[in-house]
N, C-alpha and C positions, 0 to 999 in steps of 0.2 A: 353697333357691332364693329369689331375690329376688321381691318382689311386683311384679306387673305394674301399670303406670300406668293409672289409670282414664281413660275417655273424657271429654274436656272438652266441656261444653255450648257451643253456638254463641254467640259474642258478636261485637261489632263489632271486637274485636281479633283479628287472625289469629294463631293459634298452631299450630306444627307439632310433633308428637311425633317425637323422634328416638330410635331404638334400642329403644323399647318398655318400658324399665325404668330406674328410678333405681338405680345400682349402688353397692355399698359402697365407701367411699373411705378412704384412709389418714389418719393423724394429721398434725398440723402442729406448728410449733415457735414459741417466743418467750415474752415476759414483759411486765412492767408498769412502773410509775409513778414519781412525784415531784411537784414543785409549781411554781407560777408566778405570773403577774401579772394585769393588768386585763382588757382586752377592749373592742372598740368596733366602730363602724359597718362593715357590709359594703359592698361596692361593686357595680358592674354585674354581673349574673348571666348565666350560660349563654352565655359566649363563649369561644372558644379563645384561647390566648396570641397576642399580636400577631406573634411570630416563632416559627419552629420551635425546639423544645427540643433541646439537646445531651444525648442520653440515654446515651451510651456509659459503661458502668460505674456508672450511677446505680442505687442499691439500691431495692428495693420495701419500703416501710414499711407495717405493718399497724396500722390505727387503729380502735379500738372507737368507733363513732359514736353509739351510744345508751348512756345512762348505766346502764341496768339491763336485765336480761333480760325479754323480753316473750313472752306466749303467742302473739300474732298480730302480724305486721308487714305493712304495705302497701308494696309497692315499685312504682316506675314506671321508665320509660326514655324518653329523648328521641330514641332511634333504635332500629332493630331490635336485638334482643339474644338471646343464647343462654343457656341454663341448663345448668350442668354439675354432676354429682355425681362428684367426683374427676376422673379423666381422661375420663369418659364424658359426652358431650352428650346430655341427656335431653329437652330441649325447646327450641324456637326461636320467638320472636315476629318475624313478618315486617314489622311496622310498629311505630312508637313505642307505648309502653304507658302508658295513663293510670294504671291501678292493677291490681295483682293481689295477692291476699292469700295469705300463707303461714303455716301453723301446723304443729305437730308433736306427736307422741305417741311417746315412745321413739325408735326409729330410723326411724319412719314419718313422712314429711313429706307435707303436703298443699299442693299448688301449684295454686291455683284449684280446679278440680274433679278434679284428678288426684292420685294419691298413690303413694308408693313408699318403699323403704328406702334410707337413705344416712347417712353420718356427717356430711355437711354439704352445703349447696347453694351454688352460686356463680353470680352473674349477671354476664355479660360483654357490654357494649354494643359495637356495631360502630362503626367510624370514630371520629368525634369525639363520639360520644354519651355521655350521663351516666346514671348510675343514681340514682334518687331514693328516699330513705328519710326518713320522718317530715317531709316537706316540704322537705328539703334535698337538693341535687343534688351528686353526687360524680364525679370522674374515676376512671379505673381500674376495678377489679372490686369487687363487693360479695359477701362470703362470709357466709352465715348458719351459725352454729355452735351446737350444742346447749348448753343449761344446764339441769340438773335433768332431770326427766321430761318436761316439756312446754313449756319456754321456750327462747328463743334470743337470741343477740347478733348484731348486724350489724357486720361488720368490713370496713373499706375497705382493699383492697390497692391502693396507689397509689405512683407513683414519688416519691422524696424531694423533688425540686424542685417538683413540682406540689403536694405536701402543704404545703410551706413557703409557697407562694403563697396557700394558704387559711388559713395561720396568722397571717401578719404583720399584716394589717389587723384581726384580732381581738385582737391583743396590743397594738397601738399605735393612736393616734388617726389618722384619715385624712389630716389636714393636717400631720402631723409631718415634720420635716426628712428629706431623703433619706439623710443620713449616719446618722441614728437608725435608719432602716429597714435600711440595710446592716449596722449593728451587730447589730440584732435578728436578721437573717437568718443571720449566722454563729453567733451564740449558740444560736438555735433549731435550726439544722442539727446543731450539736454535741450538743445535748441529745437530739435524736431519734436521731442515729446511735449515741450511747452506748447507748440502750435497745435499738436494733436489734441491735447486735453483742453485747450481753451478755444477749440474750434467753434465758430458761430453756427448756430442751427440754420440750415438751408444752403450752406456753401458746399460746393462739389469737391473741394480739395483742401488739403491742409497746407501744402507747400508748393512753391514752384521748383524748377530744376536748374535755375540759373543763379547769377550772382545776387539777385534780389532776395534770395533765400540761401540755399546751399547748393553748390554745383553738384549735379547728380548725373552720372554717366551710365546708369543701368549696369547690365552684365558686362558691357564693353569697357566700363571704367574700373572693373574689379582687378585687384592684384593680390598676390599671396601675402604681401606685407599688410595690405589693408585688411584682409580676412583675419590674419593673425591678431592684429590690434583689436578688431571687433570681438573675436572670441575671448581674448584675454581680459576684456573689459565688459563682458556680457551683462547687459542690464544696468550698468553703472551710470549714474547721472549726478549732476551737481544740484544741491538743494539748500534752502535756508529755513530757519525756524527751529523751534524745539523738536526733540526727537519724535514725539507723537503727533506733531503737526507740520512736518516738513513739506515744503512746496518747491517744485522746480521753478526756475525763472528763465527768462530769455537770455541765454548765455551767448552774448554777442562775441564776435571775433573778427579780425581783419588780417590782412597780409603783413603789414609792418606799421608799428606805432611811431616810428621815427625817434624813439628815445624816451617818450613819455606817454603813458596810457591815457586816453581821452575819457571824458565822463559820458555816461549814457544820455545825459541831457542834450548832448550835441545832436542826437538823432531822434529827438522827440520821444525818448523813453525816459521815464522818471528815474532819477538817480538816487532815490531815497534809500534803496537797499544798498548795503555795504559793498557787495561784490562788484557793483558797477559804478562806483563813485570816481574811479580813475585816480590819476596822480602818481602811480608807481613809476619810478625811474627805471627804464628797461635798458640795460647795458649790453644785451646779447643780440640785438637785431642789426648791428652795424654792418653785417655782411649782406643785409637785404638788398635786393636789386634796385629798390627804390627808397633806400634809407635817406638818400639825398637825391633830389631831381633838379633838372635844369629849369631856368626861368621860363614861364609861359606867358606870352603876350597875346591878348585877344582884343581886336578893335572894339571900341565902345558901341559902334553900330550893331555888331554881332551880339554883344552883351545885352543890349536893349531888345533885340529881336528874340533872343533866348528867353528873356524874362516875360515878354509879351506872350510867347507861346505857352509858357508855364503858368504865369499868373496874369492873365489878360486884364482883369478888372483893376488890379493894383498897379500894373506896369504901364498901361496905355496913357494914363493921365500925366506921366512923367515927360512925354514928348521926346524922349531920348535920354541918354545918360551923360551927365557932365562930370560926375565924380563917383568914386566908390571908396567908402571908408569903413575901417574896422571899428565896431562899437564895443564889442566885448570879446575877451579871450577866456578860454578854459586852460587847463593845465598844459604846459609845454608848448605854448604858442598856438594851440588849436583855436581857430576862429569860431566863436559861438554865434555872434550876430554881426551883420554888416549893414550899413545904410547906403542905399543907392540914391544919389542926388540927381534929380531930373533937370532937363533943360527948360521946362516950363515953370512959371511961377503961380502961386496961389493968389487969392484975393488980397492978401496982405502984402504981396510983392516978394514973398519968400519962395525960394526954390521948392518945388514939390519933392518929397522924399518917400522912400519905401524901405522898410526894414525887412531883412530876409535872414533866415537862419543860415549860417555858414555852409553847413553840409548840403542844404537845399540849393544854395547858390551854385555849389560845385556840380551837383547833379544836373541842374538846368544847363550849365555851360558844357558839360560833358555830352549831353544829348543833342544840343542845338547849335554848337559852334564848331568851326573847322579845327581849332587847336584844343578844344576842350578835353579830348581824350588823353592829352598829355598832363592834365591837371590831376596828379596822382592822389592828392589829399588836400585838405584845407588847413593844414598845419604849415603856414607860410605867412609872408608879408604881402600886403596888397597896396598898390598905389596906382595912380593914373599918370602916364607919361606919353606925350606925343600922340594923344588920341587913342591910347590903348590902355586897357586894364592889365597891369603887370603883376604876376604872382611869382614872388621871388623867395630865395632861401627856403625852399620847400623841403619838407621831410615826410617820410612815411607813405604808405599806400593803403587807401581805404579810409574807413571812419575812425580807426584807432581805438575803438571801444573794446574792452574785455581782452581776451587772449590775443597776443601778437604772435602770429605763426612763425615769423622769422626769429623772434625772440625765443619761442619755444624750442626751435631747432638749435639755437645757440646754447640754450640752457641744457638741452639734452646732451649736446657734445661736451659740455662742461661737467657732465656727470649727474645732473639733476634727474630725479624720477618724475614720472607723470604727475604723481600726487603732489610733489613739491612745486612743480610748475603751475599746476592749477591753483594751489593755495596762494601763489604770488599774484596771479592775474585776476583771481576771484576771491579776494580776502573775505573771510567770514562764511564762505560756502563750505559745505561738507559733501563728501562723495558717499552716496547711498545707492542701494539697489532698487530700481523701480519695478522689476519683475523677477521671477524666480530664475535661478541658474539652471 
């Protein structure tokens, strides 16, 4: 039998218990990730779209809105809301909610001063209300799903178009050209829809909300310019293949390609499809804030520790880093593979080595070294000088695959349409409508 919900102490927030117990709920489906670009200023918060949305056929995307599992989460609502465990409504707030704290232990959830067993909890606001988590407000529903024995994730279930309105102004600067926004809307919708329809069974979310996927700011990230671009491109995505068998693909993009678009092979994504083979010479991203960046020097000791933290089995036998060499480059000086030369020798007396993908090396150094955050890309020269790995003559920001956001802005200012911009960065792809207008 299920545990009965505890009585809630009296507060200034009216809460109604429904049904007496939190019931066990079934599992959900989906999967994860990839990579992207910059991020910038949010716009006016907490207002509905200026016009009604066309929602026929629009899919619901599931976005993990906190980066790590938490033991306790504080949620609020701007309108009355209900709480569900599976299909069972277990509680209802009759007025807007300032804050209610949620925690869990095993299958037992504590909601304020009530508790009960459930596989997950879901908060559903009424009307045009929003759910607030960690200071940010979101449209749609907020599902809390378990992680480990006593932690949880918050996953926003929101329609695709509203999701995109919270993405665009976090990925682009607020004053950028309308055609750059339309370009980004189609690329971002393609990226999100790809993850949505290729979701692995058993996963609780499709996408994260940070730079590992697409930066998503919820309602607080929405702007009028973002909503205009979303409406003007409603349902439009990039696809490949014959007309009757078109498929969306993972439409990668980054902040600045540094003058040459990188190949998808650089980020562990097969480059067999034409739109992601790279090599285009991009002449419009020169105004990018990181088109060129200053040299970055990282002590070899820090490089070694970063590699050990990221690849312990492969890196520990090196005994330290003696040298770092570029083994293979892709288009435009993008480093595809590098070889780390260790201080220890193998049985034959040769230095131990470790081969690492260029983009993976950059990520390891960004996460685990003091100067790694300044390593804007892996489109650079690499050498060892005075006990340090020196990354010089660097260009670009991000992985450089697919759409270059600064390049899109430059092209828009030069009079290019969104359709022409997308054809340049994703050659061979066509724009099609994924769901009804």
